[in-house]
C-alpha positions in Angstrom: 19.5 12.8 6.2 19.3 12.1 2.2 18.1 14.7 -0.3 16.6 14.5 -3.9 15.7 16.9 -5.8 12.8 16.2 -7.8 12.0 17.4 -11.5 9.3 18.5 -12.6 9.4 18.3 -15.8 6.7 17.3 -18.8 7.2 15.0 -21.6 9.7 16.3 -24.3 7.1 14.9 -26.8 4.5 17.3 -25.5 2.6 19.9 -27.8 4.9 23.3 -28.1 2.2 25.3 -27.0 2.1 23.5 -23.8 6.0 23.7 -23.4 5.8 27.3 -21.1 4.0 24.3 -18.6 7.5 22.8 -17.9 9.3 26.0 -16.7 5.8 27.2 -14.0 6.5 27.1 -10.6 4.9 24.4 -8.0 2.7 26.8 -5.7 1.3 23.7 -3.7 1.3 20.3 -2.8 -1.3 17.6 -2.4 -0.4 14.2 -1.5 -2.1 10.8 -1.1 -0.6 9.2 2.1 -1.2 5.2 1.9 -1.1 5.1 -2.3 1.9 7.9 -2.1 0.0 10.0 -5.3 1.1 13.3 -5.6 -0.9 16.3 -7.1 0.9 19.4 -8.2 -0.8 23.0 -8.2 1.4 25.1 -10.9 1.2 28.8 -11.0 -0.4 29.4 -13.9 -3.5 27.3 -12.5 -2.3 24.1 -14.3 -2.3 20.7 -12.2 0.0 17.7 -12.7 -1.3 14.7 -11.4 1.6 12.0 -10.5 0.7 8.1 -10.3 2.0 6.6 -6.7 6.1 7.7 -6.1 7.6 4.3 -5.8 11.3 4.9 -5.7 13.4 8.3 -5.6 14.3 9.6 -8.1 12.7 10.8 -10.6 9.0 11.0 -10.5 7.1 8.9 -12.5 5.0 10.7 -15.4 2.2 12.7 -14.7 -1.6 13.5 -15.8 -1.4 17.2 -17.1 -4.8 19.3 -16.7 -4.9 22.3 -18.5 -5.3 25.6 -16.2 -8.5 26.2 -14.6 -9.8 28.1 -11.4 -9.7 25.6 -8.4 -11.0 26.6 -5.2 -9.8 23.6 -3.3 -9.2 19.6 -4.3 -8.4 16.4 -1.9 -7.9 12.8 -2.9 -9.9 10.1 -2.0 -9.5 6.7 -1.9 -12.4 4.1 -3.1 -12.9 0.3 -1.6 -15.4 -1.6 -3.7 -15.7 -3.8 -0.2 -14.7 -3.2 3.8 -12.2 -6.3 3.2 -10.8 -4.7 0.3 -7.2 -4.0 0.4 -7.1 -2.2 -3.5 -8.4 0.8 -2.9 -8.5 3.3 -6.3 -7.8 6.6 -5.6 -9.9 9.5 -6.6 -8.9 13.4 -7.3 -11.5 15.8 -6.3 -11.5 19.6 -7.8 -13.9 22.1 -7.2 -14.0 25.6 -8.7 -16.9 28.2 -9.4 -19.5 27.7 -12.5 -21.5 31.1 -12.4 -22.9 31.3 -8.8 -22.9 27.5 -8.4 -19.9 25.1 -7.7 -18.5 22.7 -10.4 -16.7 19.8 -9.2 -14.4 17.8 -11.5 -12.9 14.2 -10.4 -10.1 12.2 -12.1 -9.1 8.5 -10.9 -6.3 6.5 -10.9 -7.9 2.8 -11.3 -6.2 0.3 -9.3 -4.0 -2.2 -11.0 -5.9 -1.4 -14.2 -3.1 0.8 -16.5 0.4 0.4 -17.3 1.8 2.7 -16.2 -0.8 3.6 -13.9 -2.0 6.7 -15.0 -4.9 9.6 -14.0 -7.7 10.0 -16.3 -10.8 12.0 -16.0 -14.1 10.1 -14.2 -18.1 10.4 -14.6 -19.3 11.8 -11.9 -23.2 11.4 -11.3 -25.4 12.5 -8.2 -28.4 11.0 -6.4 -30.1 14.7 -6.3 -32.1 15.7 -8.6 -31.5 19.4 -7.9 -28.1 18.6 -9.3 -27.6 20.0 -12.8 -25.8 16.9 -14.1 -22.8 16.1 -16.1 -21.4 19.2 -17.9 -19.0 18.3 -20.8 -15.9 21.4 -20.4 -14.5 20.7 -23.8 -11.1 21.1 -22.2 -8.5 18.9 -23.9 -6.4 17.0 -21.8 -2.5 17.7 -22.2 0.7 15.6 -22.2 1.6 12.5 -22.9 -0.9 10.6 -21.2 -4.5 11.6 -23.2 -6.5 9.4 -21.5 -9.5 11.1 -22.8 -10.9 13.8 -25.3 -12.9 15.8 -22.7 -12.7 16.2 -19.0 -16.3 15.6 -17.1 -17.7 17.9 -14.7 -20.9 18.0 -12.5 -22.6 21.0 -11.2 -23.5 20.5 -7.7 -26.6 23.0 -6.4 -23.8 24.4 -3.9 -23.5 28.4 -3.9 -19.5 28.8 -4.2 -19.3 32.2 -3.6 -15.3 33.4 -2.9 -14.3 29.9 -1.6 -15.1 26.5 -0.6 -13.2 24.0 1.0 -12.7 19.9 0.6 -11.3 17.4 2.6 -11.5 13.5 1.7 -11.2 10.1 3.6 -12.3 6.6 2.4 -15.4 6.5 0.1 -16.7 9.8 2.0 -15.8 13.3 1.5 -16.7 17.0 2.9 -17.6 20.3 1.3 -17.6 23.2 2.9 -19.4 26.0 1.4 -18.6 29.2 3.7 -21.3 30.9 1.2 -24.2 28.9 2.5 -23.0 28.1 6.2 -23.4 24.4 5.7 -21.1 21.8 5.3 -22.0 18.5 3.2 -20.6 15.2 3.7 -20.8 13.1 0.8 -20.1 9.3 0.1 -18.7 7.9 -3.3 -19.1 5.1 -4.8 -17.1 3.5 -7.9 -19.6 2.0 -10.7 -18.3 0.0 -14.0 -19.8 0.5 -17.3 -20.3 -2.8 -19.5 -17.7 -0.8 -21.7 -15.3 -1.3 -19.2 -15.3 2.5 -18.1 -16.3 4.3 -14.4 -18.0 7.0 -13.3 -18.5 8.0 -9.8 -21.7 8.2 -7.8 -21.7 10.7 -5.3 -24.5 10.5 -2.6 -25.3 13.6 -0.1 -25.2 11.7 3.7 -25.4 14.8 6.3 -25.5 19.0 6.1 -23.8 20.9 8.9 -25.8 23.9 9.4 -22.5 26.4 11.0 -23.5 28.2 13.6 -19.7 29.6 14.1 -16.8 30.0 12.0 -14.7 26.8 10.3 -11.0 27.3 9.8 -10.3 24.0 8.7 -11.9 20.4 8.4 -10.5 17.0 8.4 -11.8 13.9 7.8 -10.6 10.4 8.5 -12.0 7.1 8.8 -13.7 7.5 11.7 -14.1 11.0 12.8 -15.0 14.3 10.9 -13.5 17.4 13.1 -13.7 20.8 12.6 -11.0 23.6 13.5 -12.9 26.4 15.5 -12.0 29.2 17.7 -10.6 27.9 20.8 -10.9 24.1 19.7 -12.0 21.1 17.9 -15.4 20.4 17.2 -15.6 16.4 16.5 -18.4 14.5 14.9 -18.2 10.7 14.5 -18.5 9.9 10.9 -20.9 6.9 10.9 -23.6 8.1 12.3 -23.4 11.1 9.8 -23.2 8.5 7.1 -25.7 5.8 7.9 -28.5 8.1 9.8 -29.2 7.9 13.3 -29.3 5.0 15.6 -32.9 2.7 14.4 -33.4 4.3 11.2 -32.3 2.9 7.8 -30.7 5.9 6.4 -28.4 5.8 3.9 -27.8 2.0 3.9 -25.6 2.6 0.7 -22.5 3.1 3.1 -22.6 0.0 4.8 -20.3 -1.1 7.3 -16.4 0.2 7.5 -18.4 3.2 5.4 -18.3 1.2 2.4 -20.6 1.4 -0.3 -23.0 -1.0 -1.0 -26.6 -1.7 -2.4 -28.3 0.9 -1.6 -32.2 1.7 0.2 -34.5 4.9 0.2 -31.8 7.6 1.0 -32.4 10.1 3.3 -30.4 13.2 4.6 -28.9 13.7 8.1 -29.5 17.6 9.0 -28.3 19.1 12.3 -26.8 22.2 13.0 -23.0 22.7 14.2 -23.6 23.0 17.6 -26.4 20.6 18.2 -24.3 18.3 20.2 -26.1 15.3 18.2 -25.4 12.2 16.9 -22.7 11.8 19.2 -21.2 15.1 18.4 -18.8 17.3 20.8 -16.4 20.2 21.3 -12.7 20.4 22.7 -11.7 23.0 23.9 -7.9 24.9 24.6 -7.5 25.4 28.0 -4.9 27.8 29.4 -2.4 25.1 30.6 -3.0 24.0 26.6 -2.3 27.3 24.8 0.7 29.8 25.0 -0.9 33.5 26.1 -2.4 35.4 23.4 -4.7 38.2 23.7 -6.1 37.4 20.2 -9.1 34.1 20.0 -7.0 31.2 19.2 -8.4 29.5 15.9 -7.4 25.5 15.1 -5.5 26.3 11.6 -4.9 22.8 10.5 -5.6 19.3 11.6 -3.5 16.2 10.8 -4.3 12.9 11.2 -1.5 10.3 12.8 -3.8 7.4 14.0 -7.6 6.9 13.9 -8.1 8.9 17.2 -4.8 10.9 17.4 -4.6 14.2 15.7 -2.2 16.7 15.8 -3.8 20.4 15.8 -1.4 23.8 15.0 -3.5 26.8 16.0 -2.9 30.2 15.0 0.0 30.9 17.6 1.9 28.4 16.6 1.7 26.2 19.0 0.9 22.3 18.4 -1.5 20.2 20.3 -1.6 16.4 20.4 -5.5 15.4 20.6 -6.5 11.9 21.6 -10.3 10.6 21.2 -10.8 7.5 22.9 -14.5 7.1 22.3 -15.8 6.6 18.7 -19.4 7.5 19.7 -19.4 9.7 22.9 -21.4 10.8 25.8 -21.1 13.5 28.1 -20.5 10.7 30.9 -18.3 8.3 29.2 -16.3 10.5 26.4 -13.1 10.3 27.2 -10.6 13.1 25.4 -7.1 14.7 25.7 -5.6 17.7 24.3 -1.9 18.4 25.3 0.6 21.3 23.6 3.6 19.8 22.5 6.6 21.0 24.5 8.1 22.8 20.4 9.7 26.3 21.2 9.1 26.9 18.0 6.6 29.1 16.5 4.8 26.4 13.5 3.7 27.6 10.7 4.0 24.5 8.5 3.1 20.7 9.9 3.3 17.4 8.0 2.8 13.9 9.7 2.3 10.7 8.3 -0.5 8.5 9.5 1.4 5.2 11.3 -0.8 2.5 12.9 1.7 1.3 15.3 3.0 2.5 18.4 6.0 3.6 17.6 7.3 6.8 18.1 5.5 9.2 15.1 7.9 11.3 13.2 6.7 15.0 12.5 8.0 17.9 10.4 7.5 21.4 11.5 8.8 24.4 9.8 8.6 28.4 11.0 7.8 28.9 7.4 11.1 30.9 6.3 14.0 28.3 6.0 14.4 25.6 8.3 12.3 22.6 9.0 12.5 20.4 12.4 12.3 16.6 12.3 11.1 15.6 15.5 9.5 12.8 17.3 6.7 12.1 19.5 6.6 9.9 22.8 5.7 6.2 21.5 1.7 6.0 21.4 1.9 2.6 23.3 2.8 4.0 26.4 0.2 6.7 25.9 -3.2 5.6 24.7 -5.7 6.6 27.4 -5.7 10.1 27.6 -4.9 10.5 31.0 -1.0 9.4 30.0 -1.0 11.6 27.1 2.8 13.3 26.9 3.4 16.8 25.5 6.8 15.7 24.7 8.9 15.8 21.6 12.6 14.9 20.8 14.5 16.8 18.4 16.0 14.5 15.4 17.5 16.6 12.6 17.0 20.1 11.5 17.3 20.9 7.3 17.9 25.0 7.0 17.7 26.1 3.2 18.7 29.3 1.6 15.3 28.9 -0.4 12.0 30.0 1.9 9.5 27.0 2.6 6.3 26.6 0.7 4.4 23.5 1.7 5.6 20.1 3.9 3.7 16.4 3.2 4.5 13.4 5.0 5.5 10.5 2.2 6.0 7.3 4.9 7.0 7.1 8.3 10.7 8.4 7.6 10.6 11.0 4.7 8.6 14.0 3.7 8.3 16.3 0.3 9.5 19.8 0.7 8.3 22.2 -1.3 10.6 25.2 -1.4 11.5 28.1 -3.8 14.1 26.1 -5.6 11.8 23.1 -6.6 10.6 20.1 -4.7 12.8 17.8 -2.9 12.2 14.6 -0.9 14.1 14.1 2.1 14.3 11.0 3.5 16.0 9.9 7.3 18.5 7.5 7.1 18.7 7.2 10.9 17.6 8.0 14.1 
């Protein structure tokens, strides 16, 4: 095991009024696993957006965003076509704007800049009810000054106390508890004649919430909602493209990649309606520890397109396998098994991997230790009736500083945020 401390410092030539950011503590981290782009939220509400971390250390020069009140953020990969391997990386951040919701975005274009840098990008909406672009008049800070204004789009949604964003490829979800709704948006990248980009947002679906949602995860083929006693699964394609037999949301064609748009209609369904192939996978007594309180799905982590890790409110970790993209009661096949992990897990990280090798997961008790574990080979467990909850311990990391966050960086590496700083841990042998 090798450990590298990553120095979170601004360029020494940054303006003096921003020098205080250099000593601000990192409060949370967000990682886009495929590009390895990183977002660090600092304790003073400022933000550091790093281009892909290719080789440690040091961290590449970040784009620095001045302090603002962000409720939630996510990364989103933008593909121009289903056969394209060149994904642009979009960082979205939501905040309140009076009673409404303000969405801001920064784009990392594929092979456009050297060195690559995030820069503000315009957002446009197909909805006449949205208030359009809002020029915030906030100068960007730090060395990579890519523009004098950061653009925002005010959406016709109530912000309330908080919202939640989750992103995938060309699609993201927005959970607004104040409205008891989850909105599914498609995003497509457009280039103006001046060589500048803008991102068009299309509202594809609205889910009316009928029960509390504690976590949301969007993958390439599913939207998963963490609820009390289990996970609700929505196949993503029907939400984006509409019901079978209707030409709806044709702007997001096969593989959920935007193309030419037809007349759009927004899909509207209830959370518990079981429409469009959605269904609920329940924690059974056999898969959960004894608890007198209702068990909540605290977080959901993607392993593969159809395999996920679920962390529940008691500290148990479950492995979820979904065998059908669009399922019916008679044909679907899924399995949910609890991993044989004795720790009461508070933090969990895994790197999405499409191979059949046993996958590495990183778990922490939220105090001073992180345990590295290996799942059984997926090639032996592709069918639900062969699912195994067996894990084997590989390494243990013990520190004097308390853990704050973990993110899987690659198959054998993770970023670990401690009270003492940000560290990269790499497994050198198994």
